[in-house]
C-alpha positions as CSV (number, residue, x, y, z in Angstrom):
1,X,91.5,120.6,131.5
2,X,92.9,118.9,128.3
3,X,89.6,119.5,126.4
4,X,89.7,123.1,127.4
5,X,93.1,123.5,125.9
6,X,92.0,121.6,122.8
7,X,89.0,123.8,122.3
8,X,91.1,126.9,122.8
9,X,93.5,125.8,120.0
10,X,90.6,124.8,117.8
11,X,88.9,128.1,118.2
12,X,92.1,130.0,117.6
13,X,92.7,128.1,114.4
14,X,89.1,128.6,113.3
15,X,89.2,132.3,114.2
16,X,92.3,132.8,112.0
17,X,91.1,130.8,109.0
18,X,90.8,133.1,106.0
19,X,89.0,135.1,104.8
20,X,88.9,137.2,108.0
21,X,89.2,140.9,108.5
22,X,91.1,142.5,111.4
23,X,87.9,143.6,113.1
24,X,86.4,140.2,112.8
25,X,89.7,138.6,114.1
26,X,89.5,141.0,117.1
27,X,85.9,140.0,117.7
28,X,86.7,136.3,117.5
29,X,89.6,136.6,119.8
30,X,87.4,138.3,122.4
31,X,84.9,135.5,122.0
32,X,87.5,132.8,122.4
33,X,88.6,134.3,125.6
34,X,85.0,134.9,126.8
35,X,83.8,131.4,125.9
36,X,86.7,129.8,127.6
37,X,86.4,131.9,130.7
38,X,82.7,131.4,130.8
39,X,83.1,127.6,130.3
40,X,85.6,127.4,133.1
41,X,83.4,129.2,135.6
42,X,79.9,128.1,134.8
43,X,78.8,126.0,137.7
44,X,82.3,125.4,138.9
45,X,82.8,122.6,136.3
46,X,85.8,122.1,134.0
47,X,84.9,122.1,130.3
48,X,85.4,118.4,130.1
49,X,82.4,117.8,132.3
50,X,80.3,119.8,130.0
51,X,81.0,117.3,127.2
52,X,79.4,114.5,129.2
53,X,76.3,112.8,127.8
54,X,73.0,114.6,128.2
55,X,71.3,114.1,131.5
56,X,68.1,112.4,130.3
57,X,65.1,110.7,131.9
58,X,63.9,107.7,130.0
59,X,60.2,107.6,129.2
60,X,58.2,105.0,127.3
61,X,55.0,106.5,126.0
62,X,52.6,104.7,123.7
63,X,49.6,107.1,123.8
64,X,49.0,110.8,124.5
65,X,45.6,111.5,126.0
66,X,44.4,115.1,126.1
67,X,42.3,115.6,129.2
68,X,38.9,117.2,128.9
69,X,39.6,120.9,129.6
70,X,37.2,122.6,127.2
71,X,39.7,123.5,124.5
72,X,39.6,122.9,120.8
73,X,42.6,121.7,119.0
74,X,42.9,125.2,117.6
75,X,42.9,126.7,121.1
76,X,45.6,124.2,122.1
77,X,47.9,125.0,119.2
78,X,47.5,128.8,119.8
79,X,48.6,128.3,123.4
80,X,51.5,126.0,122.5
81,X,53.1,128.1,119.8
82,X,51.9,131.7,119.9
83,X,55.0,133.9,120.3
84,X,55.3,136.4,123.2
85,X,58.5,138.0,122.0
86,X,61.1,136.3,124.1
87,X,64.6,135.4,122.8
88,X,67.3,133.1,124.1
89,X,70.2,135.5,123.5
90,X,69.1,135.8,119.9
91,X,69.2,132.0,119.1
92,X,67.9,131.5,115.6
93,X,65.0,129.1,115.4
94,X,66.5,127.0,112.7
95,X,69.8,126.7,114.6
96,X,68.1,124.7,117.3
97,X,66.6,122.3,114.8
98,X,70.1,121.6,113.3
99,X,72.6,121.7,116.1
100,X,74.1,118.4,117.2
101,X,74.8,117.3,120.8
102,X,78.3,117.9,122.1
103,X,80.7,115.0,121.1
104,X,78.0,113.5,118.9
105,X,76.2,113.6,115.5
106,X,72.8,113.2,117.2
107,X,70.5,116.2,116.6
108,X,70.2,118.1,119.9
109,X,66.5,118.8,119.4
110,X,65.5,115.3,118.5
111,X,62.4,113.8,120.0
112,X,63.9,111.5,122.6
113,X,66.6,114.0,123.7
114,X,64.1,116.8,124.3
115,X,61.6,114.6,126.0
116,X,64.5,113.2,128.2
117,X,65.2,116.8,129.3
118,X,61.5,117.1,130.4
119,X,60.1,119.0,127.4
120,X,56.8,117.8,125.9
121,X,57.0,116.1,122.5
122,X,54.4,113.8,121.1
123,X,55.6,110.3,120.0
124,X,56.5,110.4,116.3
125,X,55.5,114.1,116.3
126,X,55.5,115.7,112.8
127,X,56.1,119.3,111.7
128,X,53.0,121.6,111.4
129,X,52.2,125.1,110.2
130,X,52.4,126.3,113.8
131,X,55.5,124.2,114.6
132,X,57.5,124.0,111.4
133,X,60.7,123.0,113.3
134,X,59.0,120.1,115.0
135,X,60.1,121.4,118.4
136,X,58.6,120.8,121.9
137,X,55.5,122.5,123.2
138,X,56.2,126.1,124.0
139,X,59.1,126.6,121.6
140,X,57.7,128.9,118.9
141,X,59.3,131.6,116.7
142,X,59.0,135.2,115.8
143,X,60.5,137.3,113.1
144,X,63.1,139.8,114.4
145,X,63.3,142.6,111.8
146,X,66.5,144.0,113.2
147,X,68.3,140.7,112.8
148,X,66.4,139.7,109.6
149,X,65.9,136.3,111.1
150,X,63.5,134.0,112.9
151,X,64.3,133.8,116.5
152,X,63.4,131.0,119.0
153,X,60.5,132.2,121.1
154,X,60.0,130.6,124.5
155,X,56.2,130.9,125.1
156,X,53.9,130.5,128.1
157,X,53.1,126.9,127.2
158,X,56.8,125.9,127.7
159,X,56.5,126.2,131.5
160,X,52.7,125.9,131.9
161,X,51.9,122.6,130.2
162,X,52.2,119.4,132.1
163,X,52.0,115.6,131.6
164,X,51.3,112.8,133.9
165,X,52.5,109.3,132.8
166,X,50.8,106.1,133.8
167,X,51.4,102.7,132.4
168,X,52.5,104.1,129.0
169,X,49.8,106.7,128.7
170,X,50.7,110.4,128.8
171,X,47.9,112.5,130.2
172,X,48.4,116.0,128.8
173,X,47.5,118.8,131.3
174,X,47.1,122.0,129.4
175,X,47.9,125.0,131.7
176,X,49.6,122.6,134.1
177,X,53.1,122.5,135.6
178,X,56.1,121.7,133.4
179,X,58.9,119.5,134.8
180,X,61.8,120.4,132.5
181,X,65.1,122.0,133.7
182,X,65.1,125.0,131.3
183,X,66.8,127.3,133.9
184,X,69.3,124.8,135.2
185,X,72.9,125.2,133.9
186,X,74.2,121.9,135.3
187,X,76.3,119.7,133.1
188,X,74.2,117.6,130.8
189,X,71.1,119.8,131.0
190,X,69.5,121.5,128.0
191,X,70.9,125.1,128.2
192,X,74.5,123.9,128.9
193,X,74.4,121.3,126.2
194,X,73.0,123.9,123.8
195,X,75.8,126.4,124.4
196,X,78.6,123.8,124.4
197,X,77.1,122.4,121.1
198,X,77.3,125.9,119.6
199,X,80.9,126.4,120.7
200,X,81.9,123.0,119.5
201,X,80.2,123.7,116.1
202,X,82.6,126.6,115.6
203,X,85.6,124.7,116.8
204,X,85.1,121.4,115.0
205,X,85.4,121.8,111.2
206,X,83.4,118.6,110.4
207,X,80.6,119.6,112.8
208,X,80.6,123.1,111.3
209,X,80.3,121.9,107.8
210,X,77.3,119.7,108.6
211,X,75.6,122.6,110.4
212,X,76.5,125.2,107.7
213,X,75.4,122.9,104.9
214,X,72.0,122.5,106.6
215,X,71.5,126.2,107.3
216,X,73.3,128.1,104.6
217,X,74.0,125.5,101.9
218,X,77.0,126.2,99.6
219,X,76.6,130.0,99.5
220,X,79.9,131.2,100.9
221,X,78.5,134.6,101.9
222,X,75.7,133.0,103.8
223,X,78.1,130.6,105.5
224,X,80.3,133.5,106.5
225,X,77.4,135.4,107.9
226,X,76.2,132.3,109.8
227,X,79.6,131.9,111.4
228,X,79.6,135.6,112.5
229,X,76.1,135.4,113.9
230,X,76.9,132.2,115.9
231,X,80.0,133.9,117.3
232,X,77.8,136.8,118.3
233,X,75.3,134.5,120.0
234,X,78.1,132.9,122.1
235,X,79.4,136.3,123.0
236,X,76.0,137.2,124.4
237,X,75.9,133.9,126.3
238,X,79.2,134.6,127.9
239,X,78.2,138.2,128.8
240,X,75.0,136.9,130.4
241,X,76.9,134.2,132.3
242,X,79.0,136.9,133.9
243,X,75.8,138.8,135.0
244,X,72.4,137.4,135.9
245,X,73.3,134.0,134.7
246,X,76.3,133.8,137.0
247,X,76.0,130.4,138.8
248,X,77.4,132.1,142.0
249,X,74.0,133.9,142.2
250,X,72.0,130.6,142.0
251,X,72.8,129.1,145.4
252,X,69.7,126.9,145.6
253,X,69.7,124.7,142.5
254,X,66.4,124.8,140.7
255,X,66.6,121.4,139.1
256,X,63.5,120.2,137.2
257,X,60.2,122.0,137.2
258,X,61.2,125.1,139.0
259,X,62.7,128.6,138.6
260,X,63.3,131.5,140.9
261,X,61.0,133.7,138.8
262,X,61.0,136.9,140.8
263,X,64.7,136.6,141.6
264,X,65.7,136.1,138.0
265,X,63.4,138.9,136.7
266,X,64.9,141.3,139.3
267,X,68.5,140.4,138.2
268,X,67.7,140.6,134.5
269,X,65.7,143.9,134.7
270,X,67.6,145.8,137.4
271,X,71.0,144.4,136.8
272,X,71.3,143.4,133.2
273,X,68.8,145.7,131.4
274,X,69.6,148.8,133.5
275,X,73.3,147.9,133.5
276,X,73.7,148.2,137.3
277,X,75.9,145.4,138.6
278,X,75.1,146.3,142.3
279,X,71.6,145.1,141.7
280,X,72.4,141.5,141.4
281,X,71.0,139.4,144.2
282,X,71.2,135.8,145.2
283,X,68.4,133.8,143.6
284,X,67.8,131.1,146.2
285,X,64.0,130.8,146.2
286,X,62.9,128.5,143.3
287,X,59.2,128.0,142.8
288,X,57.2,125.5,140.8
289,X,55.5,126.7,137.6
290,X,51.9,127.4,138.7
291,X,48.9,126.0,136.9
292,X,46.8,128.5,134.9
293,X,43.2,127.5,134.7
294,X,40.9,130.0,136.4
295,X,43.6,132.5,137.0
296,X,41.7,135.1,135.1
297,X,39.2,135.0,138.0
298,X,41.8,136.0,140.6
299,X,42.0,139.4,142.1
300,X,45.7,139.1,142.8
301,X,48.3,136.8,141.1
302,X,51.8,135.4,141.6
303,X,52.7,133.1,144.5
304,X,52.9,136.1,146.9
305,X,49.9,137.8,145.3
306,X,51.9,140.9,144.6
307,X,50.2,142.2,141.4
308,X,46.7,142.3,140.0
309,X,47.0,142.8,136.3
310,X,47.4,140.3,133.5
311,X,49.4,142.5,131.1
312,X,51.8,143.6,133.8
313,X,52.3,140.0,134.9
314,X,52.9,138.8,131.3
315,X,55.3,141.6,130.4
316,X,57.3,141.1,133.6
317,X,57.5,137.4,132.8
318,X,58.7,138.0,129.2
319,X,61.5,140.3,130.5
320,X,62.6,137.5,132.8
321,X,62.7,135.1,129.8
322,X,65.0,137.5,128.0
323,X,62.8,139.5,125.7
324,X,65.2,142.1,124.4
325,X,64.2,145.6,125.6
326,X,65.9,149.0,125.2
327,X,65.8,151.0,128.4
328,X,68.9,153.1,129.0
329,X,71.8,154.5,126.9
330,X,75.5,153.8,127.5
331,X,75.5,156.4,130.3
332,X,72.6,154.8,132.2
333,X,70.1,157.5,131.2
334,X,66.6,156.6,130.1
335,X,66.3,156.5,126.3
336,X,64.1,159.2,124.8
337,X,60.5,158.7,123.7
338,X,60.5,156.5,120.6
339,X,63.5,154.6,121.6
340,X,62.6,153.7,125.2
341,X,60.9,150.3,125.4
342,X,61.9,149.2,121.9
343,X,61.4,145.5,122.1
344,X,60.3,142.2,120.6
345,X,57.6,141.8,123.2
346,X,54.5,140.7,121.4
347,X,51.4,142.2,123.0
348,X,49.0,140.7,120.5
349,X,50.5,137.3,121.3
350,X,50.0,137.9,125.0
351,X,46.4,139.0,124.5
352,X,45.7,136.0,122.3
353,X,47.0,133.6,124.9
354,X,45.3,135.4,127.8
355,X,42.0,135.3,126.0
356,X,42.4,131.6,125.1
357,X,43.3,130.8,128.7
358,X,39.9,132.1,129.9
359,X,38.3,129.1,128.1
360,X,40.5,126.6,129.9
361,X,38.8,124.5,132.5
362,X,40.4,122.3,135.2
363,X,41.3,118.8,134.0
364,X,38.8,116.0,134.6
365,X,40.0,112.8,136.3
366,X,40.2,110.0,133.6
367,X,38.6,107.0,135.3
368,X,39.5,104.6,132.5
369,X,43.2,105.3,132.9
370,X,43.7,106.2,136.6
371,X,40.9,104.3,138.2
372,X,37.2,104.5,139.2
373,X,36.1,107.0,141.8
374,X,34.8,105.7,145.2
375,X,31.8,108.0,145.5
376,X,31.1,107.2,149.2
377,X,34.7,108.0,150.1
378,X,34.6,111.2,147.9
379,X,31.4,112.3,149.7
380,X,33.2,112.0,153.0
381,X,36.1,114.0,151.6
382,X,33.7,116.7,150.4
383,X,32.6,117.3,154.1
384,X,36.2,117.3,155.2
385,X,37.2,119.8,152.6
386,X,34.5,122.2,153.7
387,X,35.6,121.7,157.3
388,X,39.4,121.8,156.9
389,X,40.3,123.5,153.6
390,X,37.6,125.8,152.2
391,X,38.2,128.7,154.7
392,X,41.5,129.4,152.9
393,X,41.2,127.9,149.5
394,X,37.6,129.0,148.9
395,X,36.9,130.0,146.2
396,X,35.8,133.3,147.9
397,X,33.5,134.7,145.3
398,X,33.2,138.5,145.3
399,X,31.6,141.2,143.3
400,X,33.9,143.0,140.8
401,X,36.1,145.6,142.3
402,X,35.8,149.3,141.5
403,X,39.5,150.3,141.4
404,X,40.3,154.0,142.3
405,X,42.5,155.5,139.7
406,X,44.8,158.6,139.4
407,X,43.6,161.4,137.2
408,X,46.5,163.8,137.5
409,X,50.3,163.7,138.1
410,X,49.7,164.9,141.7
411,X,47.4,162.0,142.6
412,X,48.8,159.5,145.1
413,X,47.1,156.2,145.8
414,X,47.6,154.4,149.1
415,X,50.3,151.6,149.0
416,X,51.6,152.6,145.6
417,X,55.0,154.1,145.0
418,X,54.1,155.2,141.5
419,X,51.1,155.5,139.3
420,X,51.0,156.4,135.7
421,X,47.8,158.5,135.7
422,X,47.6,158.7,131.9
423,X,47.6,154.9,131.7
424,X,45.1,154.7,134.5
425,X,42.8,157.1,132.6
426,X,43.2,155.2,129.3
427,X,40.9,152.5,130.6
428,X,37.1,152.6,130.8
429,X,36.4,155.2,133.4
430,X,33.3,155.7,135.5
431,X,32.8,157.9,138.6
432,X,31.8,157.0,142.1
433,X,29.4,158.8,144.5
434,X,32.2,161.3,145.4
435,X,32.8,162.0,141.7
436,X,36.2,160.3,141.9
437,X,37.3,158.3,138.8
438,X,37.5,154.6,138.9
439,X,37.9,151.5,136.7
440,X,35.1,149.0,137.2
441,X,36.3,145.4,136.7
442,X,34.5,143.8,133.7
443,X,34.3,140.4,135.2
444,X,30.8,139.3,136.4
445,X,32.4,138.0,139.6
446,X,35.9,137.5,140.9
447,X,37.7,135.2,143.3
448,X,39.2,137.1,146.2
449,X,42.3,135.1,147.0
450,X,43.5,135.5,150.6
451,X,47.1,136.1,151.6
452,X,48.4,133.8,154.4
453,X,51.3,135.3,156.4
454,X,54.5,133.2,156.3
455,X,54.4,132.9,160.1
456,X,51.0,131.4,159.9
457,X,51.4,129.0,157.0
458,X,55.0,128.0,158.0
459,X,56.1,127.0,154.5
460,X,59.6,128.0,153.3
461,X,59.6,131.8,153.6
462,X,62.6,132.5,151.3
463,X,60.6,133.5,148.2
464,X,58.3,135.9,150.2
465,X,61.1,137.3,152.2
466,X,63.3,138.0,149.2
467,X,60.5,139.8,147.4
468,X,60.0,142.2,150.3
469,X,63.6,142.6,151.5
470,X,65.8,142.6,148.4
471,X,66.5,146.2,147.4
472,X,67.4,147.5,144.0
473,X,68.6,150.8,142.7
474,X,66.2,151.6,139.9
475,X,68.6,154.2,138.5
476,X,66.9,156.7,136.4
477,X,63.5,155.2,137.2
478,X,63.7,156.2,140.8
479,X,61.4,159.0,142.0
480,X,63.1,162.1,143.3
481,X,64.4,161.6,146.9
482,X,64.3,157.8,146.7
483,X,67.4,155.6,147.0
484,X,66.4,152.0,146.6
485,X,63.2,150.0,146.2
486,X,62.1,146.4,146.6
487,X,61.3,144.1,143.7
488,X,57.6,145.0,143.6
489,X,58.1,148.8,143.7
490,X,60.9,148.6,141.2
491,X,58.8,146.6,138.8
492,X,56.0,149.2,139.3
493,X,58.3,152.0,138.4
494,X,59.4,150.2,135.2
495,X,56.1,148.8,134.1
496,X,54.3,152.1,134.5
497,X,56.6,153.5,131.8
498,X,57.2,150.4,129.7
499,X,53.7,149.1,129.0
500,X,52.3,152.5,127.9
501,X,55.3,152.8,125.6
502,X,54.7,149.3,124.2
503,X,51.0,150.2,123.6
504,X,52.0,153.3,121.7
505,X,54.5,151.4,119.5
506,X,51.9,148.7,118.7
507,X,49.1,151.2,118.0
508,X,47.0,150.0,120.9
509,X,44.9,153.0,122.2
510,X,41.9,153.7,124.3
511,X,39.7,153.6,121.2
512,X,37.0,150.9,121.6
513,X,38.4,150.3,125.1
514,X,41.4,148.5,123.6
515,X,43.8,149.4,126.4
516,X,41.2,148.4,129.0
517,X,40.9,145.0,127.4
518,X,44.6,144.5,126.9
519,X,45.2,145.5,130.5
520,X,43.1,142.5,131.6
521,X,39.4,143.3,131.7
522,X,39.8,147.0,132.7
523,X,42.0,146.3,135.7
524,X,44.6,149.1,136.5
525,X,48.1,148.0,137.4
526,X,48.8,147.8,141.2
527,X,51.4,146.3,143.5
528,X,51.2,145.1,147.1
529,X,54.0,144.1,149.4
530,X,53.2,141.3,151.8
531,X,55.4,138.6,153.3
532,X,52.8,136.0,152.6
533,X,51.6,133.4,150.1
534,X,48.2,133.3,148.5
535,X,45.8,130.4,149.0
536,X,44.4,129.6,145.5
537,X,41.4,127.5,144.8
538,X,42.2,123.8,144.2
539,X,40.1,122.6,141.2
540,X,42.2,120.1,139.3
541,X,45.0,120.2,141.9
542,X,45.4,116.4,141.6
543,X,47.1,117.0,138.2
544,X,49.7,119.5,139.4
545,X,52.5,117.8,141.4
546,X,54.7,118.6,143.1
547,X,53.1,120.7,145.9
548,X,53.7,123.8,148.0
549,X,55.0,126.9,146.1
550,X,58.5,125.5,146.0
551,X,57.6,122.0,144.9
552,X,59.0,120.5,148.1
553,X,56.2,117.9,148.6
554,X,55.8,115.3,145.9
555,X,52.2,114.1,146.6
556,X,49.0,115.4,148.1
557,X,49.1,112.5,150.5
558,X,52.4,113.6,151.8
559,X,51.1,117.2,152.2
560,X,48.2,115.9,154.4
561,X,50.6,113.8,156.4
562,X,52.6,114.8,159.5
563,X,55.9,116.6,158.7
564,X,58.0,113.7,159.9
565,X,56.3,111.5,157.3
566,X,57.1,113.8,154.3
567,X,60.1,112.8,152.1
568,X,63.3,114.6,153.0
569,X,65.0,113.7,149.7
570,X,63.3,112.5,146.6
571,X,63.8,112.2,142.9
572,X,62.1,114.7,140.5
573,X,62.3,114.8,136.7
574,X,60.3,111.8,135.5
575,X,56.6,112.1,135.2
576,X,55.3,108.7,136.4
577,X,52.1,109.4,138.3
578,X,50.9,107.8,141.5
579,X,47.0,107.8,141.3
580,X,46.7,106.7,144.9
581,X,48.7,109.4,146.6
582,X,48.2,112.0,143.8
583,X,51.6,113.0,142.8
584,X,54.9,111.8,141.3
585,X,56.6,108.5,142.0
586,X,59.5,109.6,144.3
587,X,62.2,107.0,143.6
588,X,65.5,108.0,142.1
589,X,65.9,107.2,138.4
590,X,68.5,108.0,135.8
591,X,68.3,111.7,134.9
592,X,66.5,112.8,138.0
593,X,67.3,115.8,140.1
594,X,67.7,115.1,143.8
595,X,65.3,117.4,145.7
596,X,66.9,118.0,149.2
597,X,64.4,119.7,151.5
598,X,67.1,120.5,154.1
599,X,68.4,123.3,151.8
600,X,67.2,126.9,152.2
601,X,64.5,127.6,149.7
602,X,63.6,123.9,149.5
603,X,62.1,123.4,153.0
604,X,59.0,121.2,153.1
605,X,57.7,122.6,156.4
606,X,54.3,124.2,157.1
607,X,50.8,123.7,155.9
608,X,50.5,121.1,158.7
609,X,47.6,119.1,159.9
610,X,48.6,118.3,163.4
611,X,47.4,118.4,167.0
612,X,50.7,119.9,168.2
613,X,50.9,123.6,168.8
614,X,53.6,124.4,166.2
615,X,54.3,127.0,163.5
616,X,52.5,126.2,160.3
617,X,49.6,124.3,161.9
618,X,46.4,124.9,159.8
619,X,44.2,122.1,161.0
620,X,43.9,119.1,163.2
621,X,45.7,115.8,162.6
622,X,44.0,113.7,160.0
623,X,43.5,110.0,160.3
624,X,44.6,107.7,157.4
625,X,41.0,107.2,156.4
626,X,40.4,111.0,156.4
627,X,43.4,111.6,154.2
628,X,42.3,109.0,151.7
629,X,38.8,110.5,151.7
630,X,40.1,114.0,151.0
631,X,42.3,112.6,148.2
632,X,39.2,110.9,146.6
633,X,37.3,114.1,146.7
634,X,40.1,116.2,145.2
635,X,40.1,113.9,142.2
636,X,36.6,115.1,141.3
637,X,36.2,118.4,143.2
638,X,34.1,120.7,141.2
639,X,33.8,118.3,138.2
640,X,30.2,118.8,137.0
641,X,30.0,115.1,136.0
642,X,30.1,114.1,139.7
643,X,27.8,116.8,141.1
644,X,24.7,114.6,141.4
645,X,26.6,111.6,142.7
646,X,28.2,113.7,145.4
647,X,24.7,115.0,146.5
648,X,25.5,118.5,145.2
649,X,29.0,119.9,145.2
650,X,29.5,123.5,146.3
651,X,32.7,123.6,144.2
652,X,30.9,122.7,140.9
653,X,32.7,124.8,138.3
654,X,29.8,124.7,135.9
655,X,28.1,127.2,138.3
656,X,30.9,129.8,138.1
657,X,30.7,132.9,136.0
658,X,31.9,132.9,132.4
659,X,34.4,135.4,131.1
660,X,33.1,138.6,129.5
661,X,32.7,138.5,125.8
662,X,34.9,140.7,123.7
663,X,36.3,140.7,120.2
664,X,39.8,142.0,120.9
665,X,41.3,138.6,121.9
666,X,40.2,137.0,118.7
667,X,41.4,140.0,116.7
668,X,44.8,139.6,118.3
669,X,44.9,135.9,117.3
670,X,43.8,136.9,113.8
671,X,46.6,139.5,113.5
672,X,49.1,136.7,114.5
673,X,47.8,134.5,111.7
674,X,48.5,137.4,109.3
675,X,52.0,137.7,110.8
676,X,52.4,134.0,110.2
677,X,51.6,134.4,106.6
678,X,54.1,137.3,106.3
679,X,56.7,135.2,108.0
680,X,56.1,132.3,105.7
681,X,56.5,134.6,102.7
682,X,59.7,136.0,104.2
683,X,61.1,132.5,104.8
684,X,60.3,131.6,101.2
685,X,62.2,134.7,99.9
686,X,65.3,133.9,101.9
C-alpha cells in the first residue's frame, strides 16, 4: 500500500497548490478520498497492482486485407467513426490522445498499446478527417454543447468490427466480433490504465505539465480549467465504480471480446440513471459481441430475441455505453416535458449507421490467404447442413409482418406491459379487414428467427434466465398497481417515453414518414419475454469466433465435436486464426484472458451432436469426415461465387431481397457531415 499513501500525499499537495478557492479545495478533497477509496476497492486490488505494465497481446501485422463485403471506403469510415452520442464519463477526446500510461511517458493511445488491448488500429495509421486523433476503429467524437468540448464517443464499430490474423495478414471483418476488453476493469486493462493514468497525471507534477502543455499550452486559465475538468472526470469515475461499475456486481469476468450487455444496461438505466440502488443486480452472463450483417432482415434481435426494432435496440445500447440522459429529478420524480430525455444520444448518427449496415454483406473466404476450397467436400457439407442445421438456422424467409398498433390510451396489446399509442400511430398506418390500424413492415421479405428454449438447446442459460427473472423497480415509470418488472418490461416502459422525446428534441416527426423510417422500416417497438436463444442464419459465420452466445467454444470444429472434446480452458485475446478448424488458436499467450468454462455464465454445454439422449442434443453424432465437410461448406455457404461449383446453393445470398430504398439514411449521414464542419470550425476557434 506504499504507492497508495504516496498518491494520497501527492494528491493532497496538488489539491492545496495555489491558486485554489475554498470550494475548489473542498471538491478536490472529496475527490482525493473518492479516488483512493475507489482505487482500493476496484477489483479487490491494491493500487500498486494498478501501476503494473499494461496487459498487452503482441501482434505482428504486415498487411491489412479488407474482405469483400460490399462496402465502399466511405461506407467503412461512416461505420467506424460516426458518433452515436455515448460518453465515457465525459472523457474529452483530446485527453485520450495525450494521456500517458501509468508510471511511463509512453502515450496511452499509441498504436501498439491500443492494438495490444485488442482494439483495431492499422499499421502506421495516420490521422484523417473522420479520425483526427488517430484512435482505433470505433473511437469517434461528438461536440457536447453543455461542456463546450469534444467528448470521446464509443460507436457501434468499436464492438462490432473484427480481425482475423493469419501469417502476418490481418483480415478485416466489418460488422464482425471485436476481441478487446473494453468492459474489463482488471489490472493492466484499458479502462483501469486510463483512469489510473488520469489520477497520476493530477498527482505527478512532471506528468501534469506534459499533459497540460499538450492540451492547454501556457494559458494559465485554460490549464486551471483543464485541471478542474480532469478532477470532475475522476469524481464521476469513482461515483460509477460505487454503483453499476462496482466489481462486486461483475462475478463472472468478461475478459476479452465479451460484455454482459443486458445486465449492464439494466444496472445503468434502472440503478444509475433512475437513482435506485436496490435495482443493481449481479452481471454474471457475459456474451460475445454479435456480428451485424443481415440483421436488418431479422424479425427479432438480441441473443434472446427480446425486441424487434432497430431504434429501440440502438438507444438501449447507447444507454448501456453511458450516453448521458436526464430522466429524474433529485427526488426521483420524472423530469417535466422539455427536460426529460435531454441527452447526447445522436439519432441521426444511429440512422446513418443503420442504413449503412443494410449494405453490408457477409465476408467472402479469401482463398489466396486462408487456402483453396475443396469443392467436393463442400458439396457434401451442403447436404449435411440441409439435414442437420437448416431447420433451426434457416434462413426462414417470410412475408413482411403487419404489426397491430394501439390507437388510443385504452388500447392493450397482448404480451405488452406498455404501448405508447401516439408513437405507434406516428408510423405509416394502414387498416386491416376489421378496420384495425396496423403498421406494415416495409421490407420486401424478412427472416423469421426461431427461439430455441434453453432446455432444448442446453447452452449456458444464465443470460436468458437473468433477462426473465431479474426484477427492477422502475420507479416513476411503473404503471399504476405494478411493483417490479423484468428487464424487458422495464426497458419497454422507459423506451416508450424516451424515444418519442428524443424524436421531438431532434425535430423528427411523422412528416414524410420520418418516424417510420427511423424506427427501422416502419416497425413498432415490441418486447417478448422468453427463456430462449434465437437461432440466427450463419452466412459468414466462419469469420466470427468464438462461438455460442457466451463465446465459450473457440472454433466451429469444437462446436461440432462431442462435449468431452471441447476445450475446458483456453486463451482468448489474440486474433491468430485457424483456417482448418475455423476459429482462434487456443494456446495461452502473453496478454491473454483465461476462459474457464466451468464458471457460471461460461459453460460450453449444449448445441450437441451426439447419439446419447442428453440435454442439449440437437442432432446425431457426426463423424470426423462429416465435421470437416460441414466446415468446408461453411467457408463458402451462400457465397454467390461458389453457387455454380456447388451445383446450386439454396443459401445463395445474391438471391435474397434488397433493402427498401429511402432517402432519410443518406440525409442523416449528410447532416452529420454538416455537424463535422461545424465541429471543425468550433475546434479552430478554441
